[in-house]
N, C-alpha and C positions, 0 to 999 in steps of 0.2 A: 640639600639637605646635609648638614655637616658631620664631618665622620670625624671620632674623637680616639684618638690611637693610644693613650696613654694608660687608662685603667682596666680597658673591657680584656688587654694583653700586648702579646706585640702587637709593634705599630705593621701597618699595610700597607707593601708597596703598591701603586698607581696603579696601575694593571688590576689588583683586588681592589682597592675599591670600587674605582671603574665596574669593575661586576659587580660587586655591592649595592651600585647605586643601580644597575639596570637589573638585579632581582630584583629589587624592593619597588621603583615604580612598574615592573610587571606586576609583582603584588598589587599594588594598588586595583589596576585598571581591572585585575582578575575579580575583588572584592565584587562588581559588581557582575559577577558571569557563572558563579560556582567555583568553590575553592578545590572542588577533587583534583581538574586537571594540572591545576599551579606545584600541586601539593607531588603529583608523580612527577613532573619536572627538574623541581627543588631536592628532590629526594635522589635524583641522582648525579649530585652535586657534592660529592663529600663535605669538600673546604666551607658551601657555604651553609651547611645542616653544623656544623659545629659550632657557624662562628655567634656571638654571644648574643648580634644584635638581631640576625634572625632567628635565633634559639626565642628569644624574647616576642619577638613579631608575631611570631605562631600560640603561644601562647596569649595574646591581651592584643587582638586587635587592634589597627592606630586610624586616626580619627582619617574621618573623609577628607580626600582632596575637595578644595571649596566648588571646584568647575561641577564634580561628581557630587554636591548634596543637594537635596531638593529640600523643601520648605516645606512639603511634606510626605514623608519616606512612605512607600510602600511598603503594608503590612507584608511577613512572609507571607510566600506560595503557600495556599490550603494542597490539603495529599492531593485533591484530584486534580490540578495544577504538576503536579513533577510526574511525568511522564517519564518509566523508566525504561530505555532498552534492552536491558533484561540478558540473557545470554549469546543475542545474535547481535551485541555492539562490538564493534573492534574499536578500543581506543586509538588504537596507534593509529589509524587511517585518519585521512585529511580532505578534502580537496583539491589541493595540488598535486594529487599520489593520478590526479585524473586528468583525461584531457576529454575536456565536454567538444561533442563533436555537431550534434544538430539535438532541435528543439523536436520528437515526437509525440506528445500528449501535451496535453493541461489538462487541470482539475483546478478541483476551488480554493486548495489549500497550494499550489504551484503545478511544476511543472515534471514532466519525463524526460530523460536528455540521452540520447548514444552514446557514449561516454568509451575510451578505452583507457585501459588502468597501465600508467607507462612502463613501470616493473615488469609487470605480467605480458603488455601488451593483448591482455582479452579484452574481447569487447563485452558491454556489459549498457545495462538499459538502465537508468539514476533515479529512484524518484527524489526529489526535493521537493520538501517541501515548510513553509513559512509557518514558523512555531506562534508569531503574533495572531498571523491568520487561523490556526486551529483554536487559540484563547478567547480570540472574539468570539466564535463560532461555537465556543464549549464542546469541543469534537474531542476531545485525547481518549477517552475511551475508547472512539470507531478507529482513531491510527491502533491506536493499545492491540484490542481486536483484530486488526489488519496485521502486526508482525506476530500476533501471538498464530494465528491461524498459518502467517508464514514461516514457521519455525516449525510445523506439524507435517506440512508436506516433505515428505521425507524419501518417499517414494513412488508419490504417484505421477503419471505421465500425462499426462492430463493438467497437471496446474502446476502455476508460470514459481520458480524457485528463489526463496532468498539466498544469497552470497555472503553478505551484511550489512550492519546501521554503522554509522555513528552520528557526532554530532557538532555543532558550533555554538555558537554563542544565540545564531539566532536562526537555524534549520535544522532540518532531519534531512539524513540520506537515506535510505533505504537500496542497495546494491542488488538488481535484479537479473535471472533470465533474458536474456537479448534475444525479442521474439521480432522475427522480420518481415511474416507475410503476410503482414497486414490486421484491421480489425474483422471480426465478420460482417459488421454495418458496413463495411468500407467494400467489399463484394457484393450484398447482398444493393445496395444500393446502383452499384453498376451492370449488375446482372437484373435485378426488379426483384427475379424468384428463382430457384432452384429447380431441377428435377425431382423427383422423388427420394429416388440410389441418393444424391448427395446431400437429401435432409436428411436422409436414414441415419448415415456415415456418422454426422456430424450429431444427430440429435443422441448418437447411442454414447461417442466420446462425452458429447456433456452431459449424460448422466450417468457417468459409468464416475466422473470427477465429481461430480454428486452426493452418488451413494460413498464414494467413499470420504465427504465430508459430514455426511452423518451417522458411517461409523466411528465421529471421533464428538460425535453429539454436537457437531458443528452445521448451526443453518446459513447456507449463501446471503437466501437474502434480496439478490439485489442479480438475478440475471437477465442478460441483455445483451442485444448486437455485438453493442458500444465494447462488452469486459468479456468477450470472446475473441480471441486471437487466433491464428495461423501461424504456425514455424513455417521452417524454410524448406519442409516438403507437404507442409496442406494439413496435419494434422489439426487439433484444437489445441488452445492451452487456455484457463479461466485466468483470468487476473480479476485484478482489485478488492481485496477483501476488505473493504472498511466499513461496511455493515453486516458485518457477517455477528451471527448471535452462536456466545461459545456456551458449553451446559446443559444445551437441550438434548436431554432422553429420549428415550423412544416417545412416551407419552406425553414427554413434557412439551409447555405452551409456554410462547411469550406474548406480548404487546404491544409494542413497539411501533411506532405507523413511521416506516417509513419503505424507499424504494423509488423505483419510477413508476409515474403516474402510468404509463400503457401498459405497463405490467406487471399492475397490484392486486393481490389475490380478492374475492369479497368481500370474505371474514377481518384482511385488513383495513378497506373502506368501513368499514363496518365498525374498525377500532374493536374490534371480539378478542381471545385469547387464540394466537394462530400457532401452529405445528409446525411439522417441519414438511409438509405436505404442501407448502406455501411454492418450495419451490418446484415440485411436481407440477404447478399451476405457471411458471415460469419457465418452464417447460417447454409447458404446451402451446405456451404463448412465441416462445420463442419459434418453435416446430411449424405453425400457423404463418406466422411472418415468413419464414424462409419459403412454403409450400406457395402464400399465394399473394405477398408483397409489400402486407399492413398488419398490422399487429390487429389480433382479433377487436372487434367492440371500439377501433379504432375512431376517435373524430376530435377534429382539431380543438371542440370545443370542449373543455376538458371537462365540466360540471357536466354535460354529455356523455361525455366516457366514462365517467364515471356510473351515470345512471346505466349507460349501457352495461358495464361490467357487472353492476349488483341487477339490474332485470331484464336485460336482453334477452331471448334464448340465442345459444350460438348456430347462426348460422354458416356451413361446409357448402357450394357450391359443388356441381360431383365433377371436377377434373380431378379428383386424389381417387385413390384405393379407397376398399371398405375399411382394409386391415384402420391405414392411414384416417380415417372417417372415425375410427373406433375406438380408436388408439387418443385422438385429437380430442374425443366427447369423454372419454376418461380422465385422460386429465385438464379440462377447463370442466370439471364440473364444479358447479357454485357450492353445495355442500361440501365443506371439505373432508368429511366424514367418511360420504362416499364416493370421496376423489382416487384414481388410479393411486396406488402406494401407498393409503389409507393404514391397510394394514402390517404391511411386509416389505414394506419403504420399494428401497431400487429393485427389492427382489420379483416384484411386480412389474412392473417396467422393463426389469432384465427380461423376462419368458412372457411379455406382449406379443403377436404373432406379426406383430408388425416390423419388427426386429429377428424373425426368422432366420431370414439371410444371415444375420452376421455372428460369427463365432465370437465369442467372447473373451474368452486367452488369447484368439488370434488379436485383438481388438487390443486387450488394455498392454501386448507386447510388441506393438506398431509392427506388424504382422500385413498388415490388408492395408494394399495401394490407396491411399487418397485420393479422389474423384477430381481434386485440383490442385496442382502444382501448382505454387505461388511463380514458381522459374527464379529468384534471386540469384543471380549471382556472383554475394556474397553481402558481409556484412555492412558494404559503403551503402549497399543496391536498397536504396529507400524506395521503391518506386509504387508501394500499397502503404506509404502513410501520406496522408493527408495532405495538401501543401501548405493549406490555413499553419499548419505546425511545423513543417520544415520549411517555410519562408522566412519562416520568422528567427532574428538573430538570437546567439547565443548569450545570454547578458552576464556580466563582467563577473557580476557579482557568486556564482551560482560557483567559479573554482575558486573562489578566494577563502579561507578563513578568514572572519572580521579582526584578527592583528595584524594580517596586512594591507584593511582598509580602514576608510575612515567609517569611526563607530557615530553613527547617524542617533537620533535621540531613539528613531523607532526599534532599532538594533538595540539599544538600551533597556527598551523597556521589556521587549519581548528576553531578551539577557535575565532580569530581571525576575518578570514572570515564572522563570523555567530556571530557579536558583536550588539549586540541590538536585537536576535533571541528571547531572553528569553520571555517569555511571560506567566503574571499571569494573567487570567481570572476576572472579577466581581466578588464573590463572590458565589451571587445567580446563577451564572448557572457553578457551582463548580459541580462534577460530583459523 
């Protein structure tokens, strides 16, 4: 680029000219990644803002650099592609703020990593999602549901908490509570089944969390042992809110076919409208699995399992109490209008005789000693995480911003699809 000093104003010094060139090159790159972040950066540089060339560029976009041009440029993204991190967003956060230590979980769109914040020296679970993978499966709405639900968890002890979120050109980052007592699924696999008092304690804390979500008109829809964590003391923490459905009033219904095969309620399989009682069916399925070691109606053949859920009567072995039997029969009622919880929701579960040993006020205040203590020695104790995750190396790209790594074609594509994604909330809503 040639810089002309004559007509535009006073001559530029070499240092200032170099600064201008650097800013303009950065601008060209940012055209493919959304302008919000860039504009915020140059807004802090008073000299750059005043310079006529920068002012003219901000008014009229320069031609694209040849290597960034496409023969068939992509159309601007539809509104459904423009995910907005909203009030959880921290535009000042970046991957390099963290030491990413271990992979502790994996999902369809990315990984969950144990990370230590460099300045705070606080440990977090950071969920890192690939924008391109989200777009490919058209899952933007589910990601936003997860964010919205995380934001609403302000006071409940049995739901994972969101501290803040941020993004780069190709990834979303959710900074969550770090819970290291292990998945309920992990402990169930090791012990096969739980004694009834231990299963009752977990079921009560799960029911309390579900009741709280329902009070916010949220249906969870994906309760399963893999989404139920234990904290370092042994209390339940529900996580993964990607399938939550918001704005379901007391008698409201929805009809999206989603969930995990072993735990799907009959009305979901029938593709009929369903309501919040779908969560009580799932609670019954999880309680059954805790007591018996397998989900109810389970079969290795998925088609046969679906047929069992729809048509096979519930079979209960005689090694449980009558109150547990009665609760399972109520929760695993195939007709949702007759299911326990259909009339008064959580109050029906709370008042069931099976839970008569539970003081619910003590439960919510974590005054009941958990029946199992994971005995973790500290944040770096990963004994309750599956080695399948923890043995996996942490990808170098996780802790880097795209500005500091080679921008590959796939990163460019994801950045372009999410053009306009970047969002900085008002100053008074910064975390």
